[in-house]
N, C-alpha and C positions, 0 to 999 in steps of 0.2 A: 364480547369476543376480545381479543388480544390483538393490538396493533402491531404489525410486521415490525422486526427491528430492523432498522436503517443502517446502511455502512456506506461510509466514503472508500471506494476500493479501486483497484485497475482490473480493466477490461482490455485482456491481451488482443492487439490487431497488428497488423503487418502479415510479412510472409515467413515461410521457416527460413532460421537463421537468421532473420534481420525482424523482431518484437519491435512494436512501439507500442504504446499504452495509451488508452481514456483514462480519464480520472471521472469515475461516475457516483453518482447515489443511486444505491439499489439496495433492492430487499437482503438482509443478511442470507436467506434460504433459496433466494433465486440462482441459476446456473451462473458460471463465469462470464460465459458468453451468452447470457440470456438478456430478458428484458432489464431496463433501467430507468430510474425516472427523469434524472437530470443529469447530461453532459456537461460538468463544469471544468474540464481542462484537459491537458494531455502531457505524456511523459516519453520522452527518447532517450532509453539509458546508452544509446552509443554515442550519441553526443551531449549527454547530461544536460537535454533542455526540458525545464518541467515549468508549465505555464500552466497558471490556474485562475478562476475568478475568484480574486480574494474575498469580496464580497459575499458571494454565494456561498464559499467554504465557510466562512464566519455565521451567516445567515443559518445554514444547515447545522453548523456545530451548537449554536444557540439553540434550538428546536431537540436537541440531545441526541442528533447522529454521531455517531462513534466511527472515527478514522479508522482503517485496517493498519497494524504497524508499520507496513512499508509507505502508506503514503503519510503516516504519524511523521516519522522519520523523514520523509521528504520535505515536509510542512515545516519542520523544525529546519532543514537544513536551510531552506529558502525564504526563513526568517517572516512565515506568514503566520505562525504560531508561537509561543515561546514555552521552553519547557527539556525534560531531558530527554534523548532520544532512547527508543527501547533496544534491548538487545533481542537480535532477531533470530540469533543460534548461538550457540554456545559450543566451541570445540570439544572432540571427543579427548580426555586427558590420555596423554603419553603413556603406554603403557612399557616399564623397563624389559629389555630384552634378555632372555636368560642366557648364563654365562654358556660359552660353547664347552659342549662335552671333550675330556681327553680322552 
């Protein structure tokens, strides 16, 4: 039997129009608002407040748990881990506009 792939990821909380997030360790296949193994912090994008249990993050990562791309970038921004940030999106290339017809 395969062990489930665990992830450190965000779990959406809060009300409509004002989302806040929990930073949780969960099975990678579990629903976003579903069960989780451990709550290790929180993130409020409106105030840019990011607080996590640093020891818990390092402990889980030492066991092979991978953070999601967003959590990875937040961990680097807050100097909990070191490395290069991951590109989360690539902007679409601008297409040249056709010349107006005469």
